[in-house]
C-alpha positions as CSV (number, residue, x, y, z in Angstrom):
1,X,-6.9,-18.8,16.9
2,X,-4.7,-15.6,16.8
3,X,-6.5,-12.4,16.1
4,X,-4.3,-11.6,13.1
5,X,-5.0,-15.1,11.5
6,X,-8.7,-14.7,12.0
7,X,-8.5,-11.2,10.4
8,X,-6.5,-12.6,7.5
9,X,-9.1,-15.3,7.0
10,X,-11.9,-12.8,7.1
11,X,-10.2,-10.7,4.4
12,X,-9.3,-13.7,2.3
13,X,-12.7,-15.5,2.4
14,X,-15.3,-12.7,2.8
15,X,-14.1,-9.4,1.3
16,X,-11.0,-7.2,1.2
17,X,-11.0,-4.9,4.2
18,X,-13.1,-7.0,6.5
19,X,-10.1,-8.1,8.4
20,X,-9.0,-4.5,8.9
21,X,-12.4,-3.7,10.3
22,X,-12.1,-6.6,12.7
23,X,-8.7,-5.3,13.8
24,X,-10.2,-1.8,14.3
25,X,-8.3,-0.3,11.4
26,X,-11.3,1.2,9.8
27,X,-9.7,3.7,7.5
28,X,-7.5,1.1,5.8
29,X,-10.4,-1.3,5.7
30,X,-12.6,1.4,4.1
31,X,-9.9,2.1,1.5
32,X,-9.4,-1.5,0.6
33,X,-13.1,-2.3,0.5
34,X,-13.8,0.8,-1.5
35,X,-11.1,-0.1,-4.1
36,X,-12.6,-3.6,-4.3
37,X,-16.1,-2.3,-4.7
38,X,-15.1,0.1,-7.4
39,X,-13.2,-2.6,-9.3
40,X,-16.2,-5.0,-9.0
41,X,-18.5,-2.3,-10.3
42,X,-16.3,-1.7,-13.3
43,X,-16.0,-5.4,-14.1
44,X,-19.8,-5.9,-13.8
45,X,-20.4,-2.8,-16.0
46,X,-18.2,-4.2,-18.7
47,X,-19.8,-7.6,-18.6
48,X,-23.3,-6.2,-18.8
49,X,-22.4,-3.9,-21.7
50,X,-20.8,-6.9,-23.5
51,X,-24.0,-9.0,-22.9
52,X,-26.2,-6.1,-24.1
53,X,-24.1,-5.8,-27.3
54,X,-24.3,-9.5,-28.0
55,X,-28.0,-9.6,-27.4
56,X,-28.5,-6.8,-29.8
57,X,-26.4,-8.6,-32.4
58,X,-28.5,-11.8,-31.9
59,X,-31.7,-9.8,-32.3
60,X,-30.3,-8.2,-35.5
61,X,-29.3,-11.7,-36.8
62,X,-25.6,-10.9,-36.9
63,X,-24.9,-13.7,-34.4
64,X,-26.6,-17.1,-34.3
65,X,-28.5,-17.8,-31.1
66,X,-26.2,-20.7,-30.2
67,X,-23.7,-21.2,-27.4
68,X,-20.7,-21.6,-29.7
69,X,-21.6,-18.4,-31.6
70,X,-22.0,-16.4,-28.4
71,X,-18.7,-17.7,-27.0
72,X,-16.9,-16.7,-30.2
73,X,-18.5,-13.3,-30.0
74,X,-17.4,-12.9,-26.4
75,X,-13.8,-13.9,-27.3
76,X,-13.6,-11.5,-30.3
77,X,-15.7,-8.5,-29.2
78,X,-14.1,-6.0,-26.9
79,X,-16.5,-3.4,-25.5
80,X,-15.7,0.1,-26.7
81,X,-12.0,-0.2,-26.2
82,X,-12.4,-0.8,-22.5
83,X,-10.1,-3.9,-22.4
84,X,-7.4,-1.8,-20.6
85,X,-9.8,-0.6,-17.9
86,X,-11.2,-4.1,-17.4
87,X,-7.7,-5.4,-16.9
88,X,-6.9,-2.6,-14.5
89,X,-10.1,-3.3,-12.6
90,X,-9.1,-6.9,-12.2
91,X,-5.6,-5.9,-11.1
92,X,-7.0,-3.5,-8.5
93,X,-9.3,-6.1,-7.1
94,X,-6.5,-8.7,-6.8
95,X,-4.1,-6.2,-5.3
96,X,-6.6,-4.9,-2.8
97,X,-7.4,-8.5,-1.8
98,X,-3.7,-9.4,-1.4
99,X,-2.9,-6.3,0.6
100,X,-5.9,-6.9,2.8
101,X,-4.8,-10.4,3.6
102,X,-1.1,-9.6,4.1
103,X,-1.8,-6.5,6.2
104,X,-4.3,-8.4,8.4
105,X,-2.0,-11.3,8.9
106,X,1.1,-9.2,9.7
107,X,-0.8,-7.0,12.2
108,X,-1.6,-8.4,15.6
C-alpha cells in the first residue's frame, strides 16, 4: 500500500493529524490534532452542561423523568446561547478531519 494512502487511512479512521505524523509532517499534524481536540472538548463541554441542566430540571420536577420528556428538553433547550459555538466546533472538527485526509492522500 502506498505511504500516502496509508497516511490518509490513518487520518480518516483514527484521528485527524495522525497521517501527517506518519508522513513526518509533525507541525501540520499537531495543528490538525490540536484543532480536533479543541473542537471535541467544546462539544463535550456543551453536552455535559446540557445534561447537567436537564438533570437539575428533573430534580426540581420541571421535567418528567421519562425518555420522551428528556428528548423534548434536549431538542428545545439550548445551553446558554452556545448553539453558535457548538456548530462552530462541529465545523472545525469536520474541516480538520477533511484537511487531514486530503493532505495525507495528496502527499507522498
